[in-house]
Each structure stands twice: as structure tokens, then as C-alpha cells.
C-alpha positions in Angstrom: 0.1 -0.1 -0.1 1.4 3.4 -1.1 1.7 5.8 1.9 -0.2 9.2 1.6 1.7 11.9 0.0 3.1 14.4 2.5 1.9 18.0 2.2 4.1 20.4 0.4 3.4 23.3 2.9 5.6 23.5 5.9 3.9 24.1 9.1 4.1 27.4 10.8 6.6 27.7 13.6 4.0 29.5 15.9 1.5 26.6 15.3 1.4 23.0 16.2 1.0 20.7 13.4 -0.8 18.1 15.5 -1.3 16.8 19.1 2.2 15.7 19.1 3.6 19.2 19.6 1.1 19.7 22.6 2.3 16.5 24.1 6.0 17.6 23.7 5.0 20.8 25.5 3.6 18.9 28.4 6.7 16.6 28.5 9.0 19.7 28.6 7.0 21.5 31.1 7.2 18.6 33.4 11.0 18.1 33.2 11.3 21.9 34.0 8.7 21.8 36.9 11.1 20.9 39.8 14.3 22.1 38.2 16.4 24.8 40.0 19.1 24.8 37.3 20.3 28.3 36.0 18.4 29.3 32.9 15.3 27.4 33.9 13.1 30.4 34.1 14.3 31.4 30.6 13.1 28.0 29.2 9.8 28.2 31.1 9.3 31.6 29.6 9.7 30.2 26.0 7.4 27.3 26.8 4.8 29.5 28.4 5.0 31.8 25.3 4.2 29.0 23.2 1.3 27.7 25.3 -0.2 31.2 25.3 0.1 31.7 21.6 -1.6 28.3 21.0 -4.3 29.3 23.5 -4.9 32.7 21.6 -5.5 31.0 18.3 -7.8 28.7 19.6 -5.9 25.4 20.0 -6.9 23.4 23.2 -3.8 23.2 25.4 -6.0 22.3 28.7 -4.0 19.1 28.8 -0.9 21.0 30.2 -3.1 22.5 32.9 -1.3 20.7 35.8 2.1 21.2 34.4 1.6 25.0 34.1 0.5 25.1 37.7 3.5 23.1 38.9 5.8 25.5 36.9 4.2 28.5 38.6 6.3 28.0 41.8 8.8 30.7 40.7 9.5 34.4 41.8 9.7 35.5 38.1 6.8 37.9 37.8 6.6 37.4 34.0 6.0 33.9 34.4 3.4 34.3 37.1 1.4 36.6 34.9 1.4 34.3 32.0 0.3 31.5 34.2 -2.5 33.6 35.8 -3.6 34.4 32.2 -3.8 30.7 31.3 -5.5 29.7 34.3 -8.1 32.3 34.2 -8.9 31.2 30.6 -9.4 27.6 31.4 -10.8 27.6 34.9 -14.1 29.2 34.1 -14.9 26.3 31.7 -13.4 23.6 33.6 -14.3 23.9 37.3 -12.3 20.7 38.0 -9.1 22.0 36.8 -9.9 25.2 38.7 -9.7 23.4 41.9 -6.1 22.6 41.1 -5.2 26.3 41.1 -6.7 27.3 44.5 -3.6 26.2 46.4 -1.0 27.9 44.5 -3.1 31.0 44.0 -3.9 31.2 47.8 -0.2 30.7 48.4 0.8 33.5 46.1 -1.7 35.8 48.0 0.6 35.6 50.8 3.9 36.3 48.8 6.3 39.1 49.8 5.9 40.8 46.5 2.9 43.0 46.5 2.7 42.8 42.8 2.4 39.1 42.9 -0.2 39.2 45.8 -2.3 41.5 43.8 -2.0 39.6 40.7 -2.7 36.3 42.4 -5.8 37.9 44.1 -7.2 39.2 40.9 -6.8 35.8 39.2 -8.6 34.2 42.2 -11.5 36.6 41.8 -11.6 36.0 38.0 -12.2 32.1 38.3 -15.9 32.9 38.9 -16.7 29.3 40.0 -19.5 29.4 42.5 -18.4 26.2 44.3 -14.9 27.9 45.0 -16.2 31.1 46.6 -15.3 29.9 50.2 -11.8 30.0 49.2 -12.0 33.5 47.8 -13.4 35.1 51.1 -10.1 34.8 53.3 -7.7 36.3 50.7 -10.2 39.0 50.0 -10.3 40.0 53.6 -6.6 40.0 54.0 -6.3 42.0 50.7 -8.7 44.7 51.9 -6.3 45.2 55.0 -3.1 44.9 53.0 -0.3 47.4 53.6 0.0 47.9 49.9 -2.4 50.2 47.9 -2.2 48.1 44.8 -3.5 44.8 46.8 -6.2 47.0 48.4 -7.2 48.4 44.9 -7.5 44.7 43.4 -9.3 43.5 46.7 -12.0 46.4 46.4 -12.8 45.1 42.8 -12.6 41.5 44.0 -15.5 42.2 46.4 -17.6 43.1 43.4 -16.8 40.0 41.5 -17.6 38.1 44.7 -21.0 39.9 44.9 -22.0 38.8 41.4 -20.9 35.2 42.1 -22.6 34.9 45.4 -24.3 37.9 47.0 -25.0 36.4 50.2 -21.4 35.4 50.7 -20.4 38.8 50.1 -22.9 40.2 52.8 -22.1 37.3 55.3 -18.4 38.4 55.3 -19.4 42.1 55.8 -17.4 43.3 52.8 -19.6 46.2 52.0 -18.9 47.8 55.4 -15.1 47.3 54.8 -15.4 49.0 51.5 -17.2 52.0 53.1 -14.5 52.3 55.8 -11.7 52.2 53.0 -13.8 54.8 51.1 -13.6 57.2 53.9 -10.3 56.5 55.4 -7.9 55.1 52.8 -5.0 57.3 51.7 -4.8 56.0 48.3 -7.2 57.8 45.9 -7.4 54.8 43.4 -8.5 52.6 46.3 -11.1 55.1 47.4 -12.4 55.2 43.6 -12.5 51.5 43.3 -14.4 51.2 46.7 -16.8 54.1 45.4 -17.7 52.2 42.1 -18.0 48.7 43.9 -20.5 50.2 46.5 -22.6 52.2 43.9 -23.2 48.9 42.0 -23.9 46.9 45.0 -26.2 49.1 46.7 -27.8 50.1 43.5 -28.7 46.4 42.7 -29.8 45.7 46.2 -31.9 48.9 46.8 -34.8 47.4 44.9 -35.3 44.6 47.5 -33.8 45.9 50.7 -34.7 49.1 52.7 -31.2 49.0 54.2 -29.4 49.0 50.8 -31.6 51.9 49.9 -30.5 53.7 52.9 -26.8 52.9 52.2 -27.1 54.1 48.6 -28.6 57.6 49.7 -25.7 57.7 52.2 -23.3 57.9 49.3 -24.8 61.2 48.3 -24.9 62.7 51.7 -23.1 66.1 52.3 -20.1 64.5 54.3 -19.2 62.0 51.7 -19.7 64.4 48.8 -17.5 67.1 50.2 -14.9 64.5 51.2 -14.7 63.2 47.7 -14.8 66.7 46.2 -11.9 67.9 48.5 -9.8 65.0 47.2 -10.8 65.1 43.6 -7.5 66.4 42.3 -5.8 63.1 43.6 -8.1 60.8 41.5 -7.5 59.6 38.0 -9.5 61.0 35.2 -11.9 58.3 34.9 -12.3 58.3 38.8 -12.9 61.9 38.7 -15.7 61.3 36.2 -17.2 58.7 38.6 -17.0 61.3 41.5 -18.6 64.0 39.4 -21.4 61.7 38.4 -22.1 61.0 42.1 -22.3 64.6 42.8 -24.6 65.3 40.1 -27.1 63.2 42.1 -26.7 65.4 45.3 -29.2 68.2 45.9 -27.6 71.1 47.8 -30.0 72.8 50.2 -29.1 76.5 49.3 -27.4 78.6 46.8 -24.4 79.2 48.9 -23.5 75.5 48.7 -24.0 75.4 45.0 -21.6 78.3 44.5 -19.2 76.4 47.0 -19.2 73.3 44.8 -19.0 75.3 41.5 -15.9 77.2 43.0 -14.2 74.1 44.1 -14.6 72.6 40.6 -14.1 75.8 38.5 -10.4 74.4 37.5 -11.9 71.1 36.2 -13.1 73.0 33.1 -9.5 73.4 32.1 -8.8 69.7 32.3 -7.1 68.1 29.4 -9.3 65.3 29.3 -12.8 66.0 27.6 -14.6 63.5 29.6 -13.8 65.5 32.8 -14.8 68.7 31.2 -18.3 67.3 30.1 -18.8 65.8 33.4 -18.1 69.2 35.1 -20.3 71.1 32.7 -23.2 68.7 33.3 -22.9 69.2 37.0 -22.7 72.9 36.6 -25.9 73.0 34.4 -28.0 70.7 36.7 -26.9 72.7 39.7 -28.2 76.0 38.2 -31.4 74.8 36.5 -33.5 76.8 38.9 -31.4 79.8 38.9 -31.9 81.6 35.4 -29.4 84.3 35.7 -26.6 82.0 36.9 -27.6 79.4 34.5 -27.1 81.9 31.6 -23.6 82.7 33.0 -22.7 78.9 33.2 -23.3 78.8 29.5 -21.0 81.9 28.9 -18.5 80.2 31.1 -18.4 76.8 29.4 -18.3 78.2 25.9 -14.4 78.6 25.8 -13.5 75.0 27.3 -16.0 73.4 24.7 -14.6 75.3 21.8 -11.0 74.4 22.9 -11.9 70.7 23.0 -13.5 70.9 19.5 -10.3 72.4 17.8 -7.9 69.9 19.7 -7.9 66.2 19.6 -9.1 63.7 17.1 -12.1 64.0 14.9 -13.9 61.5 17.0 -13.5 63.7 20.1 -14.3 66.8 18.2 -17.6 65.0 17.2 -18.6 64.1 20.7 -17.8 67.4 22.0 -19.6 69.1 19.1 -22.8 67.0 19.7 -22.9 68.5 23.3 -22.3 71.9 22.1 -25.1 71.3 19.5 -27.5 70.4 22.1 -26.6 73.6 24.2 -26.8 75.9 21.1 -30.3 74.5 20.3 -31.4 75.4 23.9 -29.7 78.9 23.9 -28.8 80.0 20.4 -28.4 83.7 21.1 -25.7 83.1 23.7 -23.5 81.5 20.9 -24.5 83.9 18.3 -21.2 85.8 18.4 -19.0 82.8 18.2 -20.3 81.6 14.8 -16.8 81.7 13.2 -15.7 78.8 15.4 -18.2 76.8 13.7 -16.9 77.3 10.1 -15.8 74.0 8.4 -12.2 73.1 8.1 -11.1 71.5 4.7 -9.7 68.5 6.6 -12.6 67.6 8.7 -14.7 64.5 8.1 -18.2 64.8 6.9 -19.9 63.9 10.1 -18.1 67.0 11.9 -19.0 69.4 9.0 -22.7 68.3 8.9 -22.9 68.9 12.7 -21.2 72.5 12.3 -23.7 73.2 9.6 -26.7 72.4 11.8 -25.3 74.7 14.5 -24.6 77.6 12.0 -28.3 77.5 11.0 -29.3 77.6 14.7 -27.0 80.6 15.7 -27.9 82.5 12.5 -29.5 86.0 13.4 -30.0 89.5 12.0 -26.4 90.5 12.8 -24.7 87.5 11.4 -26.8 86.1 8.6 -25.0 87.7 5.8 -21.6 86.3 6.9 -23.1 82.9 7.6 -24.8 82.6 4.3 -21.8 83.9 2.4 -19.8 81.1 4.1 -22.3 78.5 3.2 -22.7 79.5 -0.3 -18.9 78.8 -0.7 -19.5 75.4 0.5 -22.4 74.8 -2.0 -19.6 74.9 -4.7 -17.6 72.3 -2.9 -16.5 69.2 -4.6 -17.7 67.2 -1.9 -21.5 66.7 -2.9 -22.9 65.7 0.4 -21.5 68.9 2.1 -22.6 71.1 -0.9 -26.2 69.5 -0.4 -26.2 70.2 3.3 -25.0 73.7 2.8 -27.8 74.6 0.4 -30.2 73.0 3.0 -28.8 75.3 5.5 -29.2 78.4 3.5 -32.9 77.4 3.2 -33.5 76.8 6.8 -31.9 80.2 7.7 -34.2 81.8 5.0 -37.2 80.2 6.7 -36.2 81.5 10.0 -35.3 85.1 9.0 -37.7 88.1 8.3 -35.3 89.8 5.9 -34.7 87.3 3.1 -34.1 89.4 0.1 -30.5 88.6 -0.2 -31.0 84.8 0.7 -33.5 84.3 -2.0 -31.2 85.8 -4.6 -28.4 83.5 -3.4 -30.9 80.6 -3.8 -32.0 81.6 -7.3 -28.2 81.9 -8.3 -27.7 78.2 -7.3 -30.2 77.3 -10.2 -27.7 78.9 -12.5 -24.9 76.5 -11.5 -26.3 73.9 -13.8 -25.4 71.1 -11.3 -27.9 68.4 -11.0 -27.7 68.0 -7.2 -27.6 71.8 -6.6 -30.5 72.3 -8.7 -32.5 69.5 -7.1 -31.9 70.7 -3.4 -32.6 74.4 -4.4 -36.0 73.4 -6.0 -37.0 71.8 -2.7 -36.1 74.9 -0.7 -37.8 77.2 -3.2 -41.1 75.3 -2.8 -41.0 75.8 1.1 -40.0 79.5 0.6 -43.0 79.9 -1.4 -45.1 78.4 1.0 -44.0 80.8 3.6 -43.3 83.9 1.6 -45.8 83.8 -1.3 -45.0 87.5 -2.3 -41.6 86.2 -3.6 -43.5 84.0 -6.4 -43.0 86.5 -9.0 -39.3 86.4 -8.7 -38.9 82.7 -8.4 -41.2 81.7 -10.9 -39.5 83.6 -13.5 -36.4 81.4 -12.8 -38.3 78.3 -12.2 -40.1 78.5 -15.5 -36.7 78.1 -17.5 -36.0 74.8 -15.9 -36.9 71.6 -18.0 -38.5 68.8 -15.9 -36.3 66.4 -18.0 -33.2 67.9 -16.2 -34.6 67.1 -12.9 -34.2 63.4 -11.8 -34.5 63.2 -8.0 -38.0 62.4 -6.8 -38.2 65.2 -4.2 -36.9 67.8 -6.5 -39.3 66.7 -9.3 -42.2 66.6 -6.8 -41.3 70.3 -5.9 -41.0 71.4 -9.4 -44.6 69.7 -10.3 -46.0 71.4 -7.1 -45.0 74.9 -8.5 -46.3 74.1 -11.9 -49.8 73.2 -10.3 -49.7 76.1 -7.7 -48.6 78.9 -10.1 -50.0 77.5 -13.4 -51.7 80.9 -14.2 -48.3 82.6 -14.1 -46.2 80.0 -15.9 -47.1 79.8 -19.6 -46.0 76.5 -20.4 -47.3 74.8 -17.2 -50.0 72.7 -18.8 -47.7 71.4 -21.5 -44.9 70.7 -19.0 -47.6 68.7 -17.0 -48.7 66.8 -20.1 -45.2 65.9 -20.9 -44.7 64.3 -17.4 -48.0 62.5 -17.7 -46.8 61.0 -21.0 -43.9 59.6 -19.0 -46.1 58.2 -16.3 -45.2 54.6 -16.8 -41.4 55.5 -16.4 -41.8 57.3 -13.4 -40.9 55.0 -10.4 -41.6 57.4 -7.5 -45.2 57.3 -5.9 -44.4 60.7 -4.5 -44.0 62.4 -7.9 -47.2 60.6 -9.3 -49.2 61.8 -6.4 -48.0 65.5 -6.7 -48.5 65.1 -10.6 -52.2 64.2 -10.0 -52.9 67.2 -7.7 -50.9 69.7 -9.8 -53.0 68.7 -13.0 -56.1 69.1 -11.1 -55.1 72.6 -10.1 -54.0 73.6 -13.4 -57.4 72.2 -14.7 -59.2 74.8 -12.7 -57.1 77.6 -13.8 -56.7 76.9 -17.4 -59.3 74.2 -18.4 -59.1 74.2 -22.1 -55.3 73.5 -22.2 -55.5 70.8 -19.3 -58.5 68.7 -20.2 -56.5 66.2 -22.2 -53.8 66.0 -19.5 -56.3 65.6 -16.8 -58.0 62.8 -18.6 -54.8 61.0 -19.1 -53.6 61.7 -15.7 -56.8 60.1 -14.1 -56.8 57.2 -16.3 -53.2 56.5 -15.5 -53.8 56.9 -11.8 -56.7 54.7 -11.6 -54.7 51.9 -13.4 -51.7 52.5 -11.2 -50.5 49.6 -8.9 -49.6 51.7 -6.0 -52.5 52.0 -3.5 -52.1 55.7 -2.7 -51.9 56.8 -6.3 -54.8 54.7 -7.2 -56.9 56.1 -4.3 -56.2 59.8 -5.0 -57.0 59.3 -8.6 -60.4 57.8 -7.8 -61.1 60.4 -5.2 -60.5 63.2 -7.7 -62.7 61.3 -10.3 -65.6 60.9 -7.8 -65.0 64.5 -6.6 -65.3 65.8 -10.2 -68.5 63.9 -10.6 -70.0 65.0 -7.5 -69.7 68.7 -7.9 -67.3 70.8 -9.9 -67.3 74.0 -7.3 -66.7 71.7 -4.3 -63.9 70.0 -6.2 -62.3 73.4 -7.0 -62.6 74.4 -3.2 -61.0 71.2 -2.1 -58.1 71.3 -4.5 -57.7 75.1 -4.6 -58.5 76.2 -1.1 -57.8 79.7 0.2 -54.2 79.3 1.4 -52.5 81.1 4.2 -48.7 81.4 4.3 -47.1 78.7 6.5 -45.7 80.5 9.6 -43.9 77.5 11.2 -42.7 74.4 9.9 -43.1 71.2 11.9 -40.0 70.6 14.1 -38.2 67.0 13.9 -38.1 66.8 17.7 -40.6 67.8 20.3 -39.5 70.1 23.1 -40.2 67.1 25.5 -37.7 64.9 23.7 -35.1 67.6 23.7 -35.6 68.2 27.5 -35.0 64.4 28.0 -31.8 64.4 25.9 -30.7 67.4 28.0 -31.3 65.5 31.2 -29.0 62.6 29.9 -26.2 65.0 29.1 -22.7 63.4 28.9 -24.1 60.2 27.4 -24.8 58.5 24.2 -28.1 60.0 24.0 -26.5 63.3 23.0 -24.6 61.5 20.1 -27.6 59.7 18.9 -29.9 62.7 19.3 -32.5 60.8 21.0 -33.5 59.6 24.7 -31.9 56.3 25.8 -35.2 54.4 25.6 -35.4 54.9 22.0 -32.3 52.8 21.3 -32.3 50.4 24.3 -35.8 49.2 24.9 -36.9 45.9 22.8 -39.8 47.8 21.1 -37.2 49.9 19.4 -35.0 47.1 18.2 -36.1 46.9 14.6 -38.9 46.1 12.1 -41.3 43.2 12.2 -39.4 40.0 11.7 -40.9 37.6 8.9 -42.0 34.5 10.7 -43.2 31.2 9.0 -45.9 30.5 11.9 -49.4 31.8 11.3 -49.8 32.4 15.0 -47.0 35.0 14.7 -48.4 36.9 11.9 -50.3 40.2 12.4 -54.0 39.5 12.4 -55.7 42.0 9.9 -58.9 42.1 11.6 -60.6 43.9 14.5 -62.3 42.1 17.4 -60.8 38.9 16.1 -63.2 38.8 13.0 -63.0 39.4 9.4 -66.2 40.9 7.9 -66.3 42.2 4.3 -68.6 45.0 3.3 -68.6 45.4 -0.4 -70.7 48.6 -0.1 -67.8 50.5 1.2 -65.0 49.2 -1.0 -63.1 51.9 -2.8 -63.3 50.2 -6.1 -67.1 49.8 -6.0 -68.1 52.9 -7.9 -71.2 51.9 -9.9 -73.9 52.3 -7.4 -72.5 55.5 -6.1 -72.0 57.0 -9.7 -75.7 55.9 -10.7 -77.1 57.5 -7.6 -75.6 61.0 -8.4 -78.2 63.6 -9.5 -78.1 64.2 -13.4 -77.5 67.8 -13.1 -74.4 67.2 -10.8 -73.1 64.7 -13.2 -73.3 67.2 -16.1 -71.6 70.1 -14.3 -68.2 68.9 -15.4 -69.1 69.2 -18.9 -70.7 72.8 -18.3 -67.4 73.9 -17.1 -65.6 72.5 -20.2 -67.8 74.4 -22.7 -70.4 77.1 -21.5 -72.0 77.3 -24.9 -73.7 74.0 -25.1 -77.0 73.4 -23.5 -77.1 71.9 -20.1 -79.5 69.3 -21.0 -77.4 68.0 -23.7 -74.6 67.7 -21.3 -76.6 65.7 -18.9 -77.7 63.2 -21.6 -73.9 62.6 -22.5 -72.5 62.7 -19.1 -71.6 59.0 -18.6 -70.1 58.5 -22.1 -68.2 61.8 -22.1 -66.6 61.3 -18.5 -65.6 57.8 -19.7 -64.0 59.5 -22.8 -62.4 62.1 -20.7 -60.8 59.6 -18.0 -60.2 56.7 -20.5 -62.0 54.1 -18.3 -65.0 52.0 -18.3 -66.1 51.9 -14.7 -69.5 50.5 -15.6 -69.5 47.4 -13.5 -67.6 46.2 -10.5 -65.5 43.1 -10.7 -67.5 39.9 -10.4 -66.6 36.5 -9.5 -66.3 33.6 -12.2 -69.7 32.5 -13.4 -68.5 28.8 -12.6 -68.3 29.7 -8.8 -70.1 32.3 -6.8 -68.6 33.6 -3.6 -70.1 35.2 -0.6 -69.4 38.9 -0.7 -70.0 39.1 3.3 -68.0 36.1 4.2 -67.1 35.8 8.0 -64.5 33.5 9.6 -62.7 34.0 12.9 -58.9 33.2 13.1 -59.3 30.4 15.7 -61.6 28.5 13.2 -59.3 29.3 10.5 -56.4 27.8 12.3 -58.3 24.5 13.1 -59.3 24.0 9.6 -55.8 24.8 8.2 -54.4 22.0 10.4 -57.2 19.5 9.6 -57.8 19.9 5.9 -55.5 18.4 3.2 -54.0 20.4 0.5 -56.3 20.5 -2.5 -54.2 22.4 -4.8 -50.6 23.6 -4.7 -49.0 25.7 -7.4 -46.2 28.2 -8.3 -46.6 31.3 -10.5 -44.4 34.1 -11.5 -45.0 37.8 -10.6 -44.8 40.6 -13.2 -42.7 43.5 -12.8 -46.0 45.5 -12.0 -46.9 43.0 -9.3 -43.5 43.4 -7.8 -43.9 47.2 -7.6 -47.1 47.1 -6.0 -45.9 44.6 -3.3 -44.3 47.1 -1.2 -46.7 46.3 1.5 -49.1 43.2 1.9 -52.0 45.7 2.1 -51.9 46.4 -1.7 -52.7 42.7 -2.5 -55.2 42.5 0.5 -57.3 45.3 -0.8 -57.2 44.0 -4.5 -58.3 40.5 -3.5 -61.2 42.0 -1.3 -63.0 43.3 -4.7 -63.0 39.6 -5.9 -64.7 38.6 -2.4 -61.4 36.8 -1.3 -60.5 38.2 2.2 -57.3 38.4 4.2 -57.2 37.0 7.7 -53.4 37.3 8.4 -50.6 38.9 6.7 -46.8 39.4 7.5 -43.2 39.8 6.6 -41.3 42.4 4.9 -39.5 42.9 1.4 -38.7 40.6 -0.2 -40.6 38.1 1.7 -44.4 38.2 2.2 -46.8 35.6 3.5 -50.8 36.2 3.4 -53.6 33.8 4.4 -56.9 34.4 2.6 -60.2 32.8 3.1 -63.5 32.8 0.8 -67.0 31.1 1.1 -69.4 29.8 -1.4 -72.3 32.0 -1.9 -75.0 29.1 -1.7 -73.6 27.1 1.2 -71.3 27.3 4.2 -68.3 25.9 2.4 -64.7 27.5 3.0 -61.7 27.9 1.0 -58.4 28.5 2.7 -55.2 30.0 0.8 -51.7 30.4 1.8 -49.9 32.7 -0.5 -46.1 33.2 -0.1 -44.5 35.9 -2.3 -40.9 36.5 -2.9 -40.4 39.6 -4.8 -36.6 39.2 -5.2 -37.3 36.0 -7.4 -40.7 37.2 -8.7 -42.4 34.0 -7.5 -45.6 33.2 -5.8 -46.4 30.0 -4.2 -50.0 29.4 -3.6 -51.6 26.5 -1.4 -55.3 25.9 -1.3 -57.4 23.9 1.1 -61.2 23.5 0.8 -64.2 22.0 2.7 -65.5 20.8 -0.6 -62.5 19.5 -2.6 -64.6 19.1 -5.8 -64.7 22.9 -6.0 -61.1 23.5 -5.3 -60.3 23.6 -9.1 -62.9 26.2 -9.8 -61.8 28.4 -6.8 -58.1 28.0 -8.0 -59.1 29.3 -11.4 -60.9 32.4 -9.7 -58.0 33.1 -7.4 -55.5 32.8 -10.3 -57.8 35.1 -12.3 -58.0 37.7 -9.4 -54.2 37.4 -9.2 -53.5 38.1 -12.9 -55.4 41.4 -12.5 -53.0 42.4 -9.9 -50.1 41.8 -12.2 -49.3 38.2 -11.4 -49.5 35.2 -13.8 
């Protein structure tokens, strides 16, 4: 037998080629375990490094555990550290192996070297094995009374580790009392800081179940402890200072004199080099002075310089964090920062997220005294090669224009943007001009003169095209080519992918029709015909609404579409004042960076969209009171009965508005045919079920019965079909298909999922007998496939129902 060929690739020197190398390591460690020969520690170091490197890359070296423990009997601190690292990694997963380490760790806790004592105590606490907590109590007690500050510091954190492993053991040993004693009497600041952190966490978790713990937690924010910590704050490390300042922010001084004492004591913390300390101090100052309006304003003035200094120094990430807090303060008191607007100008080498935040702040601080300078600076950014910044700059100019009373120069600047002949500049400017005209209609003459020269073919972005269409409809009497521009857009209806644009187009052509009827009649008919055939539900509904409105009463339609408008004085804010106040209360936290309260990004209900589930029980039940009841009289698509019930003179009103010279009676006789000609539709009858099978229009089935039948009945028909592009476009939500199927007396009982996967359950009933049809329809828009599964009480009728269901689907755009 020929032996297998050897691999041509040589093994890496840092990785074992198999179990043999681990066995060799074990043998070599055992040989060195009891050796005291010169150079033994160096050999151990090499072997320990190999073991640690293997462990780091995921190779199991737990088999050398006992040898590593035996070799740890040395005074070499480097070997001790590597051994503790190894032991801590494997002990938590192998409690039996952890027992082997107890003796040598306890022995090391009594070593003469305080560094070894501290490392051993830290490793002993990191084992986190509940069965071994009894061995931790003695070393922790000795560590808290150790003469070396490093050991006491480690022991304070070890008490917290013990609390998380076994809270009862921690309290039985009276460790919290020892921590409090160290907190108030230890000369080392880091020991005090660790004791404070441990006690805050312990009493914070116990306070909900113990009155004594609640009292102890309140005692931490008593005046003696607060003043004791504040008087020693300069001794603490940077992060310990943040912990102390956070604790002080929970303290409520009884009078203003004490507030001033605390602020004077912490005044120099505003000049600290660490941004976290500065922000923690600012938070404390702002909270202390909330009830003192004048002093609170002085605090704003005092903290400007430290914040602006931090923004200009340090990394972009630090600048963004500080800018976010400065942004929050600017939004609360923009006038106080109005004179410092030049500090908010963008630097060429700043990242986009910093520039964007600065632009938002520039818009907030703009007032009558600095608007010209700020807008001039923003206009320079609009010509920037960085397209996102150019867009943000144009939006900033528009926001300033909406907030200022004197907008002459700003409007001129915006209109100059349209002459730059850059697509993205034109798009952003059109959106802003639309908002400006809503607030300042007196500027319509100047704006329309420029807007009229823009071709809709050169505007591709949906929001910009929608803004242009809005202006074409709103100012159709002032724009000579408005009806023809709208007609060209309607001709391209099928190529327009944005529902927003199609909705604006329907409204604009209606407005234009009432202002210039002869030129717009054809365009209106084409628009309504296209809208009624549109697969998007909102577009279809609006077209049908306008159609019925025109049939009902022309004057009413005119008052609905072209009401008397008032200038918009205030645009909706993106955030409520309540949310802004909540974010201010969470100053110096992630809430400020995210610009939302913490509950919005931590609670489960804010953790993402509905997840698609295969189970019927997890789908959203699309019924009220656990029932599905169809009422075909109120369906949006059922138009015949309502049309026929309209007064004859009302139906003829539309034609009277088109040609006043013809007799009204003649118009009345020709109403139905002319309206069909105008709209290009034949809405003379509602969709009816197949003649082979009649369905109950008022079918009722509760979800519990549906589930029982679905489990009991066999599958009568199972088939797969393809979805047309129109069907895929319509399936943005399951509701589009739900409403379409209701017209055919097929009702949805449950639906769920999100693009590209949707699952819907339908039911229908025979008209002449209580026989049910149940349907599962699974749609994947990415593959353009629809899988249909049908179950029926009467299997002999399942084929006829399948044909009817397929017919209904085909009209939705699916084959």
C-alpha cells in the first residue's frame, strides 16, 4: 500500500502541526517543573509563550494545565502573569481544573512581593466558579487590609466580583462595610475610587429589594461624603474624577451658597485636558443651576471657551462628541452662541460627520447680525467638490431663510444656485424654493421667472421633481408652459418610479385644470386614467377620489383642490421639546450623540422592524375584534352604485365647465359617455366572480376556526406562479394585495413579512352554502415567484376556486 503523500506546505513555527507538539510541550514543562538549574526560568518563559500563543489562536492546550500550575512555583513575575492568564482562561470552563489552582493562588496571595499578591488575588477572583467562593473570602479579607495600595485596589474590585458570584457570601463576610471604611479612610485615591464604584453597583442592585441597601445608597450622596470626595478630587485619575462628578450630580444642595461652593471648588476642572472630565463638570454645573436662571445663563457663557477649545484640539472623533454636546446647548440657547459663529466654520480636513454637525449649528445661531456672513460662507460650501456637504450647505441656507424676516439677499442667493447647472444643486434648491414660496408667497413672481426656465427632463431626483410639479400646479396661471410641461410628465407616467411624484402630478394637473381648463382637459383625463390603473394603492386612491369629486360637484372639487391658502408660519420640528429636554437630562451620554433619549435605542420595542415568521400564529391578524367581515358597499373600487345615484345635473356640471356654450340638457344626456372618454376608463361594473363559482360577498371567519381548519384539511391545490414587474412594484406592503383581493370577495385573515418575503392567508366562502376555501400565498419579490396552497371543505370545487383565485391575481399583475 502506497503511503499518503506529504503536504508540500511546511507548518508555521507558531502553530503545532498536531497533538504531538502539545504532548511535547507537556513533557518539557514537566521536566522543568522541579528544576532549579540556571536558565530554567528562561526556558519556562519560552514554553509559556508557546502555550499562550496556541491558546490565543484557539488550540486546546488544557491538557498541560497541571504542568503549568507546577511550573508557576517561581519568583519570576513575567511567568506568574502568563500562568495567571492561562489559568483564568481555562478555569471558568473547567471547574475541576480550577480546583487545582486554589492552593498555589492562595499561596501567592501571601507572597512577599505586593505585585504578585495583587495579581494572584485578581486571578482568584476571576475564576468565577460558584463552588470555590469559600476559598475567595479569606484572601479578599486579607487583601482589603493589606499594607500595599495596589493589593487593596484589587481587593475592592474583587469584592464586586464576589457579589456577582454569590451576593449572600459577600454580605455574610461584611465586605460592604469594609469597603465603606476604606472609602472614607484610605489614603490612596485609586483605592477610594474602586470602593466607590463597587459600593454604587452593589447598593444600586440591592436597593430595590432591601430598605437598608436603599439607605446605604442614599448615604453615598450625603453631604459629608460628597464634600470629602470633592476635596480629594485632584488626587483621582481622570476616570475616577468622572465617577465622582457623576455621583455629585445626584446630590441636591439645600441652598445657593452650597451650589456656589461646589462650583468654585470645581472651577479648575473646566480646564482639564481630558474631555470626559470637562463634560462631566459641565453637566454638574448645568444641573445645579437649572432653577437659577441668571446663573444658568452665566454658566453657558463660562463653558463656551472650554468646549470650543476641545473641539479644535484632539481627534475628529473627540471633536464630534464635544460638538454634539455643544449642538445640544446651542439648540437650547442659540443667542448666547451667536457671536461665536466663526468657530463653527468648516475646515477642509474635517470628516463629513463633523462638518454636517457644524452646518446644523450655524443655522441655529444665525440672526440678523450675522446672517450675511454665515450665508456667504455657506454659499462657498455649495460649490464644494464634496457633494454631500454641498447639499447640506444649500439646505442650511434654506433653513436660515425660513427663520429670518429679511430674506431678500438669501432668495437671490438661492436663485443663483439654479444657474450653476449642477444636478444635485438644482435638486436641493427646488425643494427649498418650494418651502420658501409656502412661507413667503410674495416672492412667487421672482422665483417663478427662474423656475419656468427649468426643464423637467433635467430634474431626476423624486423630491426635486415633486417640488417642481407642485410649483407648476400652484402657479399655473403665471407659468405659460405649465399645462404642457405637466402633459409631458404625464406621458412619461409609466417610466416614473416614485409614487411621491405621481401623487404630486395628480394634484398639480387638477389645480392646473381649474385655472386653465381648455389646455389641461386632455392632460387631466390622461392623468386620472393612469392613476386609476396605477398599482400603488395611494396613487390609485387619490385618482379615484378626484374622479368621484369631479362627478359629484365641480365647485366643491375646486374648493378642495384650490382652497384659500395662508402662508405657512412655522414648519414642523423634527423633535418635540419634551424629547429635547429628555436628551438634556441625559447630558454626557450616548443620548446626545444619537440625538434621541436612551429609551429609544435600548428598549426592545425599538430594536427593529417586524421579523418575518413562518408561523401563522406570529403573523399580524388583519382584523378587528378577531373577526373578518367584508362590506362590499364601502370598498373603494365599487363605484357603479354611487355613480348611478348622483343627480343628473351634478354629473353634467363637469361638462358645463368645459364648454359653457352647449345646453345643459345635452350635457346631462351625454354625461356617462363623455366622462368615460375624458378619463379613458370604463367603470360601468364592479369586478364579479367567475360564473362557474359564486362567492359570498359578506364572508365571516374567525382566526381560531381558520387555524383549526388549516391543520385538519388536506392540501387540494398547490402551484407556483411568476410575478410580473407591475406586481413586484405593487408589493411594497401586503395591504396592496389584500385590498385588491377583497374586490373579488377573497378576504385576508393574516399577513406578515417584509420585503422581499411576504406571507398572506386568505379565505373565501361559497355564496350558496357554508363551504370555506383557505389559501396560503407566499410571495418572494426578489425571485418574482408566488407559491399558492389551497385547502377546501369541498375539494370538488377547489379547481374552480383555484381558477378564480388565479384570475384575481392576474389582474393584480401576477401570472
